[in-house]
MARVO-429219 format. One record per residue (C-alpha): residue number from 1; x, y, z. Coordinates in Angstrom, 2 decimals. Example, Ala and Ser with C-alpha at 12.3 -4.5 7.8 and 13.67 -1.06 7.14 Angstrom:
@num=1 | px=12.30 | py=-4.50 | pz=7.80
@num=2 | px=13.67 | py=-1.06 | pz=7.14
// end
This chain:
@num=1 | px=78.56 | py=94.45 | pz=83.38
@num=2 | px=78.47 | py=96.21 | pz=79.75
@num=3 | px=82.28 | py=96.80 | pz=78.90
@num=4 | px=82.86 | py=100.10 | pz=78.75
@num=5 | px=85.89 | py=101.98 | pz=77.27
@num=6 | px=87.34 | py=105.86 | pz=77.98
@num=7 | px=88.48 | py=107.70 | pz=75.65
@num=8 | px=92.49 | py=108.40 | pz=74.70
@num=9 | px=93.14 | py=112.52 | pz=76.05
@num=10 | px=92.15 | py=114.63 | pz=73.30
@num=11 | px=89.98 | py=112.27 | pz=70.74
@num=12 | px=86.82 | py=113.54 | pz=71.84
@num=13 | px=86.79 | py=117.33 | pz=74.05
@num=14 | px=82.61 | py=115.01 | pz=75.37
@num=15 | px=86.11 | py=112.69 | pz=77.60
@num=16 | px=85.89 | py=116.49 | pz=80.15
@num=17 | px=81.71 | py=116.27 | pz=80.29
@num=18 | px=82.70 | py=112.72 | pz=81.52
@num=19 | px=81.54 | py=110.70 | pz=79.53
@num=20 | px=82.45 | py=107.49 | pz=77.95
@num=21 | px=82.25 | py=105.37 | pz=75.56
@num=22 | px=80.24 | py=101.93 | pz=74.37
@num=23 | px=82.52 | py=100.64 | pz=71.30
@num=24 | px=81.53 | py=98.13 | pz=68.76
@num=25 | px=84.86 | py=97.12 | pz=68.60
@num=26 | px=84.75 | py=93.74 | pz=67.22
@num=27 | px=88.07 | py=92.70 | pz=68.92
@num=28 | px=86.73 | py=94.34 | pz=72.12
@num=29 | px=83.71 | py=92.69 | pz=71.75
@num=30 | px=85.68 | py=89.55 | pz=70.95
@num=31 | px=87.67 | py=90.61 | pz=74.34
@num=32 | px=84.57 | py=90.36 | pz=76.30
@num=33 | px=82.50 | py=87.28 | pz=74.75
@num=34 | px=85.89 | py=85.27 | pz=76.15
@num=35 | px=86.02 | py=86.35 | pz=78.88
@num=36 | px=82.50 | py=87.16 | pz=80.27
@num=37 | px=83.13 | py=87.05 | pz=83.73
@num=38 | px=86.63 | py=89.20 | pz=84.11
@num=39 | px=86.12 | py=93.30 | pz=83.71
@num=40 | px=87.18 | py=94.41 | pz=80.46
@num=41 | px=89.63 | py=97.27 | pz=79.29
@num=42 | px=90.61 | py=100.65 | pz=79.97
@num=43 | px=90.36 | py=102.71 | pz=77.09
@num=44 | px=89.55 | py=102.10 | pz=73.14
@num=45 | px=92.83 | py=102.15 | pz=70.69
@num=46 | px=90.74 | py=101.51 | pz=67.42
@num=47 | px=90.48 | py=105.45 | pz=66.19
@num=48 | px=87.83 | py=104.32 | pz=62.79
@num=49 | px=85.27 | py=102.24 | pz=65.31
@num=50 | px=82.07 | py=103.55 | pz=65.38
@num=51 | px=81.02 | py=104.48 | pz=68.55
@num=52 | px=78.08 | py=106.30 | pz=70.39
@num=53 | px=79.33 | py=108.72 | pz=72.78
@num=54 | px=76.32 | py=108.12 | pz=76.09
@num=55 | px=76.97 | py=110.00 | pz=79.13
@num=56 | px=78.42 | py=108.25 | pz=82.40
@num=57 | px=75.98 | py=108.83 | pz=84.23
@num=58 | px=73.47 | py=108.01 | pz=82.72
@num=59 | px=74.49 | py=104.33 | pz=82.35
@num=60 | px=74.21 | py=104.10 | pz=86.11
@num=61 | px=72.12 | py=106.34 | pz=86.41
@num=62 | px=69.10 | py=104.86 | pz=88.57
@num=63 | px=70.78 | py=102.86 | pz=91.07
@num=64 | px=72.81 | py=105.97 | pz=92.15
@num=65 | px=68.45 | py=108.12 | pz=92.58
@num=66 | px=67.22 | py=104.92 | pz=94.51
@num=67 | px=71.56 | py=105.26 | pz=96.51
@num=68 | px=69.96 | py=108.72 | pz=97.37
@num=69 | px=73.02 | py=110.24 | pz=95.71
@num=70 | px=72.69 | py=113.83 | pz=94.60
@num=71 | px=73.31 | py=113.28 | pz=91.22
@num=72 | px=74.39 | py=117.37 | pz=90.43
@num=73 | px=77.49 | py=116.67 | pz=92.40
@num=74 | px=78.40 | py=113.64 | pz=91.81
@num=75 | px=78.72 | py=114.17 | pz=88.40
@num=76 | px=80.53 | py=116.75 | pz=88.71
@num=77 | px=82.95 | py=114.62 | pz=90.60
@num=78 | px=83.25 | py=111.92 | pz=87.86
@num=79 | px=83.59 | py=114.52 | pz=85.18
@num=80 | px=86.74 | py=115.17 | pz=86.30
@num=81 | px=87.91 | py=112.26 | pz=86.46
@num=82 | px=88.87 | py=110.93 | pz=82.99
@num=83 | px=90.85 | py=113.35 | pz=82.25
@num=84 | px=93.28 | py=113.41 | pz=85.23
@num=85 | px=93.06 | py=109.25 | pz=84.81
@num=86 | px=93.87 | py=110.16 | pz=80.83
@num=87 | px=96.47 | py=112.25 | pz=81.64
@num=88 | px=98.58 | py=110.68 | pz=84.76
@num=89 | px=97.98 | py=107.05 | pz=83.05
@num=90 | px=97.07 | py=106.43 | pz=79.32
@num=91 | px=99.66 | py=108.73 | pz=78.28
@num=92 | px=102.34 | py=105.79 | pz=80.12
@num=93 | px=104.88 | py=103.85 | pz=77.43
@num=94 | px=105.13 | py=100.41 | pz=77.56
@num=95 | px=102.56 | py=99.44 | pz=80.12
@num=96 | px=101.97 | py=95.68 | pz=81.34
@num=97 | px=98.74 | py=94.00 | pz=78.86
@num=98 | px=96.99 | py=92.97 | pz=82.05
@num=99 | px=96.76 | py=96.53 | pz=83.86
@num=100 | px=93.48 | py=96.85 | pz=81.36
@num=101 | px=91.85 | py=95.12 | pz=84.30
@num=102 | px=92.65 | py=97.91 | pz=86.67
@num=103 | px=91.76 | py=100.06 | pz=84.16
@num=104 | px=88.07 | py=99.65 | pz=83.71
@num=105 | px=87.63 | py=98.27 | pz=87.24
@num=106 | px=88.06 | py=101.94 | pz=88.04
@num=107 | px=86.02 | py=102.68 | pz=85.18
@num=108 | px=83.25 | py=100.89 | pz=86.86
@num=109 | px=84.38 | py=101.39 | pz=90.53
@num=110 | px=81.17 | py=103.71 | pz=90.79
@num=111 | px=78.91 | py=101.75 | pz=88.41
@num=112 | px=79.43 | py=98.12 | pz=87.83
@num=113 | px=81.51 | py=97.13 | pz=91.42
@num=114 | px=78.57 | py=99.32 | pz=92.62
@num=115 | px=75.62 | py=97.62 | pz=91.45
@num=116 | px=77.84 | py=94.22 | pz=92.75
@num=117 | px=77.65 | py=95.07 | pz=96.32
@num=118 | px=74.20 | py=95.71 | pz=96.19
@num=119 | px=73.30 | py=92.64 | pz=94.74
@num=120 | px=75.05 | py=91.57 | pz=97.77
@num=121 | px=72.90 | py=93.03 | pz=99.81
@num=122 | px=70.25 | py=92.25 | pz=98.74
@num=123 | px=70.94 | py=88.84 | pz=99.20
@num=124 | px=71.89 | py=89.01 | pz=102.80
@num=125 | px=75.03 | py=89.56 | pz=102.75
@num=126 | px=76.82 | py=92.90 | pz=104.91
@num=127 | px=77.92 | py=95.26 | pz=103.62
@num=128 | px=80.70 | py=96.90 | pz=106.69
@num=129 | px=82.55 | py=100.52 | pz=105.41
@num=130 | px=86.72 | py=100.74 | pz=106.48
@num=131 | px=89.42 | py=103.85 | pz=106.57
@num=132 | px=92.80 | py=101.76 | pz=107.96
@num=133 | px=94.44 | py=98.48 | pz=107.54
@num=134 | px=94.43 | py=97.89 | pz=111.56
@num=135 | px=90.47 | py=96.86 | pz=110.26
@num=136 | px=90.78 | py=93.47 | pz=110.44
@num=137 | px=88.51 | py=92.65 | pz=107.20
@num=138 | px=88.59 | py=88.60 | pz=108.19
@num=139 | px=85.50 | py=88.82 | pz=111.03
@num=140 | px=83.93 | py=90.94 | pz=107.62
@num=141 | px=84.69 | py=88.16 | pz=105.27
@num=142 | px=83.90 | py=85.34 | pz=107.77
@num=143 | px=79.86 | py=86.16 | pz=107.49
@num=144 | px=80.33 | py=86.24 | pz=103.33
@num=145 | px=79.65 | py=89.91 | pz=104.12
@num=146 | px=81.08 | py=93.16 | pz=101.19
@num=147 | px=85.14 | py=94.91 | pz=102.82
@num=148 | px=84.40 | py=98.17 | pz=101.42
@num=149 | px=87.03 | py=100.45 | pz=101.10
@num=150 | px=85.41 | py=104.66 | pz=101.72
@num=151 | px=86.08 | py=107.33 | pz=99.31
@num=152 | px=89.08 | py=110.49 | pz=100.99
@num=153 | px=91.49 | py=111.03 | pz=98.23
@num=154 | px=89.52 | py=114.55 | pz=96.39
@num=155 | px=90.23 | py=118.45 | pz=97.12
@num=156 | px=86.44 | py=118.13 | pz=95.37
@num=157 | px=84.65 | py=117.26 | pz=98.04
@num=158 | px=87.11 | py=119.09 | pz=101.50
@num=159 | px=85.15 | py=122.59 | pz=101.25
@num=160 | px=82.60 | py=120.88 | pz=103.04
@num=161 | px=84.97 | py=118.55 | pz=104.67
@num=162 | px=85.33 | py=122.19 | pz=106.35
@num=163 | px=81.74 | py=122.37 | pz=106.81
@num=164 | px=81.90 | py=120.79 | pz=109.91
@num=165 | px=85.86 | py=120.22 | pz=110.81
@num=166 | px=89.38 | py=122.22 | pz=111.44
@num=167 | px=90.34 | py=123.63 | pz=108.21
@num=168 | px=93.98 | py=123.26 | pz=110.43
@num=169 | px=92.96 | py=119.03 | pz=109.75
@num=170 | px=94.53 | py=116.24 | pz=108.10
@num=171 | px=92.60 | py=116.68 | pz=104.01
@num=172 | px=92.56 | py=112.68 | pz=104.22
@num=173 | px=90.35 | py=113.53 | pz=107.21
@num=174 | px=88.18 | py=116.14 | pz=106.18
@num=175 | px=87.77 | py=114.57 | pz=102.10
@num=176 | px=85.95 | py=111.90 | pz=103.41
@num=177 | px=83.86 | py=113.52 | pz=105.76
@num=178 | px=83.46 | py=115.95 | pz=102.58
@num=179 | px=82.19 | py=113.37 | pz=100.29
@num=180 | px=79.14 | py=112.22 | pz=102.88
@num=181 | px=77.94 | py=115.68 | pz=103.23
@num=182 | px=77.94 | py=116.21 | pz=99.32
@num=183 | px=76.17 | py=111.80 | pz=99.00
@num=184 | px=78.47 | py=111.45 | pz=96.39
@num=185 | px=80.38 | py=108.13 | pz=97.31
@num=186 | px=78.24 | py=105.72 | pz=96.66
@num=187 | px=80.05 | py=103.26 | pz=98.81
@num=188 | px=79.18 | py=105.47 | pz=101.51
@num=189 | px=75.48 | py=105.40 | pz=100.82
@num=190 | px=75.35 | py=101.46 | pz=100.73
@num=191 | px=77.47 | py=100.75 | pz=103.54
@num=192 | px=75.24 | py=98.82 | pz=106.38
@num=193 | px=77.49 | py=99.81 | pz=109.42
@num=194 | px=81.88 | py=101.64 | pz=109.27
@num=195 | px=84.66 | py=100.31 | pz=111.31
@num=196 | px=86.55 | py=104.03 | pz=112.73
@num=197 | px=89.52 | py=103.75 | pz=114.94
@num=198 | px=91.53 | py=105.70 | pz=116.95
@num=199 | px=94.54 | py=105.89 | pz=115.26
@num=200 | px=94.68 | py=109.70 | pz=115.56
@num=201 | px=93.20 | py=112.02 | pz=117.07
@num=202 | px=91.22 | py=114.15 | pz=114.16
@num=203 | px=89.92 | py=110.57 | pz=113.08
@num=204 | px=88.81 | py=109.60 | pz=116.61
@num=205 | px=87.13 | py=112.11 | pz=117.25
@num=206 | px=85.75 | py=112.36 | pz=113.53
@num=207 | px=83.46 | py=109.19 | pz=114.22
@num=208 | px=81.55 | py=110.89 | pz=116.34
@num=209 | px=80.00 | py=113.68 | pz=113.99
@num=210 | px=80.46 | py=111.22 | pz=111.13
@num=211 | px=77.98 | py=108.84 | pz=112.97
@num=212 | px=75.26 | py=111.45 | pz=113.09
@num=213 | px=74.90 | py=110.07 | pz=109.50
@num=214 | px=76.10 | py=105.84 | pz=109.50
@num=215 | px=76.25 | py=103.78 | pz=112.05
@num=216 | px=80.04 | py=104.38 | pz=112.85
@num=217 | px=81.24 | py=100.86 | pz=115.45
@num=218 | px=84.62 | py=102.52 | pz=116.85
@num=219 | px=87.73 | py=100.22 | pz=117.45
@num=220 | px=90.56 | py=101.93 | pz=120.32
@num=221 | px=93.37 | py=100.57 | pz=119.52
@num=222 | px=96.75 | py=100.83 | pz=121.88
@num=223 | px=99.04 | py=102.74 | pz=120.47
@num=224 | px=101.88 | py=100.78 | pz=121.71
@num=225 | px=103.15 | py=96.91 | pz=121.35
@num=226 | px=103.94 | py=95.70 | pz=124.65
@num=227 | px=101.75 | py=92.49 | pz=126.89
@num=228 | px=99.45 | py=94.88 | pz=127.30
@num=229 | px=98.69 | py=96.30 | pz=124.22
@num=230 | px=98.15 | py=92.64 | pz=122.57
@num=231 | px=95.67 | py=91.97 | pz=125.33
@num=232 | px=93.81 | py=95.46 | pz=124.67
@num=233 | px=93.67 | py=95.04 | pz=121.02
@num=234 | px=92.60 | py=91.42 | pz=121.29
@num=235 | px=89.66 | py=92.03 | pz=123.24
@num=236 | px=88.46 | py=94.94 | pz=120.84
@num=237 | px=87.99 | py=92.20 | pz=118.05
@num=238 | px=86.21 | py=90.09 | pz=119.86
@num=239 | px=83.55 | py=92.82 | pz=121.24
@num=240 | px=83.84 | py=93.69 | pz=117.06
@num=241 | px=83.03 | py=90.37 | pz=115.94
@num=242 | px=80.18 | py=90.31 | pz=118.28
@num=243 | px=79.15 | py=93.51 | pz=116.92
@num=244 | px=78.69 | py=91.59 | pz=112.89
@num=245 | px=77.53 | py=88.51 | pz=114.73
@num=246 | px=75.38 | py=90.74 | pz=115.68
@num=247 | px=74.39 | py=92.63 | pz=112.23
@num=248 | px=75.18 | py=89.87 | pz=110.09
@num=249 | px=72.40 | py=87.27 | pz=111.66
@num=250 | px=76.03 | py=85.00 | pz=111.61
@num=251 | px=77.47 | py=83.04 | pz=114.25
@num=252 | px=81.61 | py=82.71 | pz=113.47
@num=253 | px=82.44 | py=79.94 | pz=113.26
@num=254 | px=86.42 | py=78.71 | pz=114.18
@num=255 | px=86.42 | py=77.23 | pz=109.95
@num=256 | px=84.29 | py=80.17 | pz=108.62
@num=257 | px=86.75 | py=82.85 | pz=110.69
@num=258 | px=89.89 | py=80.24 | pz=108.94
@num=259 | px=87.97 | py=81.07 | pz=105.72
@num=260 | px=88.77 | py=84.56 | pz=105.94
@num=261 | px=92.15 | py=84.72 | pz=107.08
@num=262 | px=93.40 | py=82.69 | pz=103.81
@num=263 | px=90.47 | py=84.84 | pz=101.64
@num=264 | px=93.33 | py=88.63 | pz=103.07
@num=265 | px=96.37 | py=86.78 | pz=103.41
@num=266 | px=96.51 | py=85.43 | pz=99.48
@num=267 | px=95.24 | py=89.57 | pz=99.04
@num=268 | px=98.69 | py=90.24 | pz=100.28
@num=269 | px=100.28 | py=87.55 | pz=99.16
@num=270 | px=99.41 | py=88.54 | pz=95.87
@num=271 | px=100.42 | py=92.34 | pz=96.80
@num=272 | px=103.54 | py=91.53 | pz=98.52
@num=273 | px=104.86 | py=89.67 | pz=94.65
@num=274 | px=103.75 | py=92.68 | pz=92.75
@num=275 | px=105.72 | py=94.66 | pz=95.46
@num=276 | px=108.99 | py=92.00 | pz=95.26
@num=277 | px=108.44 | py=92.17 | pz=91.36
@num=278 | px=109.23 | py=96.46 | pz=91.57
@num=279 | px=112.86 | py=95.70 | pz=93.19
@num=280 | px=114.21 | py=94.62 | pz=88.93
@num=281 | px=116.05 | py=96.78 | pz=86.71
@num=282 | px=114.65 | py=97.81 | pz=84.91
@num=283 | px=111.36 | py=97.92 | pz=86.60
@num=284 | px=108.24 | py=96.42 | pz=84.64
@num=285 | px=105.50 | py=98.12 | pz=86.50
@num=286 | px=105.23 | py=101.80 | pz=86.99
@num=287 | px=104.91 | py=103.12 | pz=90.55
@num=288 | px=101.69 | py=105.18 | pz=89.64
@num=289 | px=100.72 | py=102.53 | pz=88.09
@num=290 | px=101.34 | py=99.93 | pz=91.07
@num=291 | px=99.65 | py=102.54 | pz=93.42
@num=292 | px=96.85 | py=102.16 | pz=91.47
@num=293 | px=96.41 | py=98.64 | pz=92.31
@num=294 | px=96.70 | py=98.70 | pz=95.52
@num=295 | px=94.68 | py=101.63 | pz=96.16
@num=296 | px=91.83 | py=99.20 | pz=94.58
@num=297 | px=92.49 | py=96.98 | pz=97.00
@num=298 | px=90.61 | py=98.49 | pz=99.76
@num=299 | px=87.25 | py=98.54 | pz=97.21
@num=300 | px=87.76 | py=95.38 | pz=94.57
@num=301 | px=85.75 | py=91.89 | pz=94.84
@num=302 | px=89.32 | py=90.37 | pz=97.36
@num=303 | px=89.70 | py=86.97 | pz=95.38
@num=304 | px=88.79 | py=88.67 | pz=91.88
@num=305 | px=91.22 | py=90.92 | pz=92.32
@num=306 | px=94.17 | py=88.47 | pz=94.44
@num=307 | px=93.72 | py=86.31 | pz=90.87
@num=308 | px=94.16 | py=89.38 | pz=88.49
@num=309 | px=97.24 | py=90.79 | pz=90.10
@num=310 | px=98.55 | py=87.47 | pz=90.31
@num=311 | px=97.86 | py=87.21 | pz=86.66
@num=312 | px=99.74 | py=90.46 | pz=86.04
@num=313 | px=103.07 | py=88.93 | pz=88.37
@num=314 | px=103.33 | py=86.44 | pz=85.79
@num=315 | px=103.30 | py=88.55 | pz=83.26
@num=316 | px=105.86 | py=91.42 | pz=84.93
@num=317 | px=108.62 | py=88.39 | pz=86.13
@num=318 | px=107.79 | py=87.55 | pz=81.79
@num=319 | px=109.12 | py=90.89 | pz=82.12
@num=320 | px=111.86 | py=90.89 | pz=84.60
@num=321 | px=113.55 | py=88.28 | pz=82.83
@num=322 | px=112.61 | py=89.92 | pz=79.25
@num=323 | px=114.74 | py=92.53 | pz=80.92
@num=324 | px=111.66 | py=94.78 | pz=79.52
@num=325 | px=110.79 | py=97.89 | pz=81.75
@num=326 | px=108.37 | py=101.40 | pz=81.99
@num=327 | px=111.97 | py=102.72 | pz=81.99
@num=328 | px=115.57 | py=102.42 | pz=81.22
@num=329 | px=118.50 | py=100.88 | pz=83.43
@num=330 | px=119.58 | py=103.17 | pz=86.36
@num=331 | px=116.21 | py=105.74 | pz=86.21
@num=332 | px=116.27 | py=107.35 | pz=89.98
@num=333 | px=114.97 | py=104.95 | pz=92.17
@num=334 | px=112.61 | py=106.01 | pz=94.67
@num=335 | px=110.87 | py=105.01 | pz=97.62
@num=336 | px=107.87 | py=106.64 | pz=99.17
@num=337 | px=107.26 | py=106.96 | pz=102.56
@num=338 | px=104.50 | py=108.71 | pz=105.00
@num=339 | px=100.28 | py=108.92 | pz=105.01
@num=340 | px=98.67 | py=106.73 | pz=103.14
@num=341 | px=97.34 | py=107.79 | pz=99.46
@num=342 | px=93.71 | py=107.54 | pz=99.17
@num=343 | px=91.67 | py=106.78 | pz=95.97
@num=344 | px=91.97 | py=109.59 | pz=93.73
@num=345 | px=95.50 | py=110.97 | pz=94.94
@num=346 | px=98.87 | py=110.55 | pz=92.36
@num=347 | px=99.65 | py=113.82 | pz=91.98
@num=348 | px=103.35 | py=112.78 | pz=94.09
@num=349 | px=103.85 | py=109.97 | pz=91.93
@num=350 | px=102.76 | py=111.74 | pz=88.01
@num=351 | px=104.93 | py=113.97 | pz=89.60
@num=352 | px=108.24 | py=112.57 | pz=90.43
@num=353 | px=107.72 | py=109.37 | pz=87.25
@num=354 | px=107.53 | py=112.93 | pz=84.62
@num=355 | px=110.63 | py=114.11 | pz=86.55
@num=356 | px=112.90 | py=110.82 | pz=84.87
@num=357 | px=112.98 | py=108.96 | pz=87.37
@num=358 | px=110.67 | py=106.26 | pz=88.77
@num=359 | px=108.91 | py=104.72 | pz=92.37
@num=360 | px=110.05 | py=101.48 | pz=92.88
@num=361 | px=107.93 | py=100.81 | pz=96.54
@num=362 | px=105.81 | py=102.88 | pz=98.80
@num=363 | px=106.14 | py=102.41 | pz=102.91
@num=364 | px=103.44 | py=103.73 | pz=103.82
@num=365 | px=99.44 | py=102.37 | pz=104.07
@num=366 | px=98.28 | py=102.10 | pz=100.25
@num=367 | px=101.98 | py=100.20 | pz=100.19
@num=368 | px=103.20 | py=97.41 | pz=102.19
@num=369 | px=101.84 | py=98.61 | pz=105.76
@num=370 | px=98.72 | py=97.22 | pz=103.82
@num=371 | px=100.13 | py=93.59 | pz=103.17
@num=372 | px=101.75 | py=93.43 | pz=106.26
@num=373 | px=101.14 | py=91.10 | pz=108.49
@num=374 | px=100.64 | py=87.45 | pz=107.25
@num=375 | px=97.72 | py=86.36 | pz=109.72
@num=376 | px=99.12 | py=82.58 | pz=110.37
@num=377 | px=96.31 | py=80.03 | pz=109.40
@num=378 | px=96.86 | py=77.43 | pz=111.95
@num=379 | px=94.75 | py=78.52 | pz=114.24
@num=380 | px=92.30 | py=75.82 | pz=114.80
@num=381 | px=89.45 | py=77.90 | pz=117.58
@num=382 | px=88.08 | py=81.47 | pz=117.25
@num=383 | px=89.71 | py=81.87 | pz=120.50
@num=384 | px=93.67 | py=81.21 | pz=119.53
@num=385 | px=92.40 | py=82.95 | pz=115.47
@num=386 | px=91.73 | py=86.31 | pz=117.84
@num=387 | px=94.91 | py=85.88 | pz=119.12
@num=388 | px=96.86 | py=85.69 | pz=115.81
@num=389 | px=94.85 | py=88.60 | pz=114.35
@num=390 | px=96.84 | py=90.34 | pz=116.94
@num=391 | px=99.08 | py=89.46 | pz=117.12
@num=392 | px=99.27 | py=91.06 | pz=113.19
@num=393 | px=98.88 | py=95.04 | pz=115.13
@num=394 | px=102.99 | py=94.17 | pz=115.66
@num=395 | px=103.83 | py=94.25 | pz=111.76
@num=396 | px=101.80 | py=97.36 | pz=111.61
@num=397 | px=104.32 | py=100.02 | pz=111.91
@num=398 | px=102.31 | py=103.88 | pz=111.07
@num=399 | px=103.26 | py=107.04 | pz=112.91
@num=400 | px=100.48 | py=106.60 | pz=115.75
@num=401 | px=103.22 | py=104.28 | pz=117.09
@num=402 | px=105.32 | py=105.01 | pz=120.43
@num=403 | px=108.24 | py=103.57 | pz=119.99
@num=404 | px=108.46 | py=103.25 | pz=116.31
@num=405 | px=111.15 | py=102.30 | pz=116.27
@num=406 | px=110.38 | py=99.13 | pz=113.74
@num=407 | px=109.14 | py=100.98 | pz=111.72
@num=408 | px=112.42 | py=103.02 | pz=110.84
@num=409 | px=113.93 | py=100.06 | pz=110.42
@num=410 | px=111.69 | py=98.65 | pz=107.84
@num=411 | px=112.23 | py=102.05 | pz=105.97
@num=412 | px=116.04 | py=100.53 | pz=105.96
@num=413 | px=115.42 | py=97.71 | pz=104.64
@num=414 | px=113.12 | py=98.33 | pz=101.93
@num=415 | px=115.87 | py=100.54 | pz=100.47
@num=416 | px=118.66 | py=98.11 | pz=100.84
@num=417 | px=115.63 | py=95.41 | pz=98.78
@num=418 | px=114.64 | py=97.81 | pz=96.75
@num=419 | px=118.15 | py=99.06 | pz=95.87
@num=420 | px=115.82 | py=102.90 | pz=96.13
@num=421 | px=118.41 | py=105.79 | pz=95.41
@num=422 | px=116.33 | py=108.12 | pz=97.85
@num=423 | px=113.90 | py=108.80 | pz=99.69
@num=424 | px=110.80 | py=110.83 | pz=99.61
@num=425 | px=109.19 | py=111.64 | pz=102.97
@num=426 | px=105.69 | py=112.91 | pz=101.99
@num=427 | px=103.68 | py=114.11 | pz=104.59
@num=428 | px=99.56 | py=116.18 | pz=104.77
@num=429 | px=98.85 | py=118.76 | pz=105.65
@num=430 | px=98.36 | py=118.60 | pz=109.25
@num=431 | px=98.79 | py=115.03 | pz=109.78
@num=432 | px=100.64 | py=114.72 | pz=113.15
@num=433 | px=102.15 | py=111.44 | pz=113.20
@num=434 | px=103.44 | py=111.43 | pz=110.21
@num=435 | px=104.70 | py=115.40 | pz=110.27
@num=436 | px=106.14 | py=114.75 | pz=113.49
@num=437 | px=108.23 | py=111.19 | pz=113.61
@num=438 | px=109.51 | py=112.81 | pz=109.61
@num=439 | px=111.95 | py=114.10 | pz=111.63
@num=440 | px=113.38 | py=110.66 | pz=113.24
@num=441 | px=113.31 | py=108.67 | pz=109.65
@num=442 | px=114.68 | py=111.39 | pz=108.09
@num=443 | px=117.23 | py=111.60 | pz=110.19
@num=444 | px=118.60 | py=107.53 | pz=110.66
@num=445 | px=118.18 | py=107.83 | pz=107.03
@num=446 | px=120.66 | py=110.70 | pz=107.14
@num=447 | px=122.82 | py=108.87 | pz=108.88
@num=448 | px=122.61 | py=105.62 | pz=106.45
@num=449 | px=123.90 | py=107.43 | pz=103.74
@num=450 | px=120.69 | py=107.82 | pz=101.81
@num=451 | px=118.86 | py=111.42 | pz=100.15
@num=452 | px=115.61 | py=112.08 | pz=101.70
@num=453 | px=113.58 | py=115.47 | pz=100.72
@num=454 | px=110.76 | py=115.55 | pz=103.48
@num=455 | px=107.50 | py=117.42 | pz=100.65
@num=456 | px=104.09 | py=117.46 | pz=102.68
@num=457 | px=101.16 | py=118.78 | pz=100.70
@num=458 | px=97.01 | py=118.08 | pz=100.64
@num=459 | px=95.42 | py=116.66 | pz=97.45
@num=460 | px=95.15 | py=120.68 | pz=95.98
@num=461 | px=97.10 | py=121.29 | pz=92.71
@num=462 | px=98.26 | py=124.62 | pz=94.01
@num=463 | px=101.76 | py=123.73 | pz=94.91
@num=464 | px=103.07 | py=120.77 | pz=91.52
@num=465 | px=104.74 | py=123.98 | pz=90.86
@num=466 | px=106.45 | py=124.28 | pz=92.90
@num=467 | px=106.86 | py=120.69 | pz=94.59
@num=468 | px=108.18 | py=119.84 | pz=90.85
@num=469 | px=110.65 | py=122.06 | pz=91.52
@num=470 | px=112.10 | py=121.07 | pz=94.52
@num=471 | px=111.78 | py=117.12 | pz=93.48
@num=472 | px=113.75 | py=118.15 | pz=90.43
@num=473 | px=116.19 | py=119.61 | pz=92.16
@num=474 | px=116.00 | py=116.17 | pz=94.27
@num=475 | px=116.50 | py=114.62 | pz=91.62
@num=476 | px=119.38 | py=115.90 | pz=90.16
@num=477 | px=121.57 | py=115.72 | pz=93.84
@num=478 | px=121.02 | py=112.23 | pz=93.92
@num=479 | px=122.70 | py=112.37 | pz=90.15
@num=480 | px=125.16 | py=113.95 | pz=90.84
// end
């Protein structure tokens, strides 16, 4: 895979058109030779290098064409990312060196990673797309399948989604539908089938429409966590197991499922380690960088991703031992809770962290809920292992459940563990489960004496000034 460098913001105007820099830097070339199996770093730090600017779209255009993508729309979408990424991430000071891998993993998200997926597919590996942390990826790993998240965090595709979905629907759902209809998400184009779930009414009905464009298998998620609900969920996992066996042509044995469970647990353990490192003061990594890592977990090769997160954690733990951070010691510490923040949604984190605070944890599906509930690894039969997978249901405190007191307790525990000075409760517009549950969470935080700010937004930039004003006022209140 060629080493791709995104240019520093402001260095060349062509970055706005979606250009990348193929660097001839000797140091970078040496890094690539010394790490031939590693996706390398994100931004060219060397001002005097001879560079050849080539359009990003030219590098993988033939691959995208074979995926039947709309190249004109895709070029327009990719053209917005380098500027946004540079502004949000590359202007940060004292970033951990280990972020280089994740910077380039994002740069290669529509390129090198898709090449890997298509190579696997050509070799006979099944490719399954998932939308939710409840999808049991262990079953996919058990047949040596490829599990990938799907695009859905950008305003760019919302208008197209609204052509078939109501406007007063969650932007995550509209954006995801728009990515498929516009044919600008290579992950949507590469999957053999999708795994949906009934976490909310909007998604439940959207799967029926999406199934007209790509095969979509829907799991019925219980709304409670009692014994009968676990039995229902066990049955759903068994039925998905049969579907995956049928599509992959491989039997899911106890040994294979044990390997899949260990792979998923290792990734959860690495992310949990990363989040624990954020409890330090000063914080060794920004909330924005931690969010990017969590977002990439849905797309990257799981074993490589796990190794890179653990390597980064080694660096972060060294920073903690030295008292080194990305912010000053004593900077306001914020916990974010609420709806998922799909790639490339970074608006809230950027506003908070450019206002003088640091985000120290996220109780979201792109945060702690993603790695909650380690699955037991001692099951000897597939039946036992499926029961263990089903029990993970009780550890994920999504707002789709009722009652959901465990989520409130989870948030209060995270406030203590991360030593948060305040909580931002964030909901995407028209997300009814998280919007309604916000009242219960807000009341519990107030009773515990924890400052809380409720925000609602979408993927557009129209409310940035208003959000920034409210965030700054909240931080001033905390400081006083």
